[in-house]
C-alpha positions in Angstrom: 14.7 -31.1 -2.3 15.0 -34.7 -1.3 12.6 -37.3 0.1 9.3 -35.5 -0.7 7.5 -38.0 -2.9 4.2 -37.3 -1.2 2.4 -34.2 0.2 2.8 -33.3 3.8 0.0 -32.2 6.1 -1.5 -28.9 5.3 -0.2 -27.5 8.6 3.4 -28.4 7.9 3.2 -27.3 4.3 1.7 -23.9 5.3 4.2 -23.3 8.1 7.3 -24.2 6.0 6.0 -22.1 3.1 5.6 -19.1 5.4 9.0 -19.7 7.1 10.8 -19.8 3.7 8.8 -16.8 2.5 9.8 -14.7 5.5 13.4 -15.8 5.3 13.7 -15.0 1.6 12.0 -11.6 2.3 14.6 -10.9 5.0 17.4 -11.8 2.6 16.0 -9.5 -0.1 15.5 -6.6 2.3 18.5 -6.8 4.6 21.2 -9.2 3.6 22.6 -7.5 0.5 23.3 -11.0 -0.7 24.3 -12.1 -4.2 22.9 -15.6 -3.7 20.7 -17.6 -1.5 19.7 -21.3 -1.3 16.9 -23.3 0.1 17.4 -27.0 0.8 14.6 -29.2 1.9 15.1 -32.8 3.0 12.5 -35.2 4.4 13.0 -38.7 5.8 10.6 -41.0 7.6 10.5 -38.9 10.8 11.6 -35.4 10.1 11.6 -32.6 7.6 14.7 -30.3 7.6 14.9 -27.0 5.8 18.1 -25.0 5.5 18.0 -21.4 4.1 21.3 -19.7 3.6 22.7 -16.6 1.9 26.1 -15.0 1.3 25.0 -11.6 2.6 26.3 -9.2 5.3 25.1 -11.3 8.2 23.8 -10.0 11.5 23.9 -10.6 15.3 20.9 -12.9 16.0 21.0 -12.2 19.7 20.6 -8.5 19.1 17.9 -8.9 16.5 15.8 -11.0 18.8 16.4 -9.0 22.0 13.1 -8.2 23.8 11.7 -4.8 22.9 13.3 -4.6 19.5 11.0 -4.0 16.6 13.5 -5.6 14.3 13.6 -9.4 14.5 9.8 -9.9 14.5 10.2 -12.1 11.4 12.6 -14.3 13.4 10.1 -14.4 16.3 7.4 -15.5 13.9 9.6 -18.2 12.5 10.3 -19.5 16.0 6.6 -19.5 16.9 5.6 -21.4 13.8 8.3 -24.0 14.4 7.5 -24.3 18.1 3.9 -25.0 17.2 5.1 -28.0 15.2 7.3 -29.2 18.0 10.4 -28.4 15.9 13.7 -26.7 16.4 15.3 -23.6 14.8 19.0 -22.8 14.7 20.4 -19.5 13.4 24.0 -19.1 12.4 25.1 -15.7 11.2 28.4 -13.8 11.3 29.0 -10.2 10.2 30.3 -10.3 6.6 29.8 -14.1 6.4 26.2 -14.6 5.6 23.4 -16.4 7.4 22.1 -19.9 7.7 18.8 -20.8 9.3 18.1 -24.4 9.9 14.6 -25.7 10.7 13.7 -29.2 11.8 10.2 -30.4 12.4 8.7 -33.9 12.9 6.6 -35.3 10.1 3.0 -35.6 11.2 0.0 -36.9 9.2 -2.6 -34.9 11.0 -3.0 -31.4 12.5 -1.6 -31.1 16.1 -4.1 -30.3 18.8 -3.2 -27.4 21.0 -2.8 -29.7 24.0 -0.3 -31.8 22.0 2.2 -28.9 21.8 4.1 -28.9 25.1 4.3 -25.6 26.9 8.0 -25.8 27.1 8.1 -25.7 23.3 5.9 -22.6 22.9 6.8 -20.3 25.8 10.6 -20.2 25.2 10.0 -19.3 21.6 7.8 -16.4 22.7 9.9 -15.1 25.5 13.5 -15.6 24.4 15.3 -17.9 22.1 18.8 -19.4 22.2 20.7 -18.2 19.2 24.1 -19.0 17.8 26.1 -16.1 16.6 28.7 -18.1 14.7 28.3 -20.7 12.1 28.7 -24.2 13.4 
């Protein structure tokens, strides 16, 4: 980690902890990876988390397709990040591993529900843009 000399708001800490936990659980259950890495960087305005593995990869669009039971962990990740007005990018390729990048703004207080724009929450719940190849 870099740039984390002080504690973050409980809301951010809790959400990022759960996101990393879900991602590492997915790696352990599905990726058949030999290694994984979590990198956390904070600056004055944003906190960025990158979680990557060298596993088998998957098709994010298929995993998050509506009606699929699989991919609920990814949906939960997107919902948590949307509630913090952040962004999620998923890069995965069959046989080439997966990288999930999270970026959220640093806040010093909990967000009120009316502070989270509808255009941030509803797209995360309905459908999400995913990137099938690493960038």
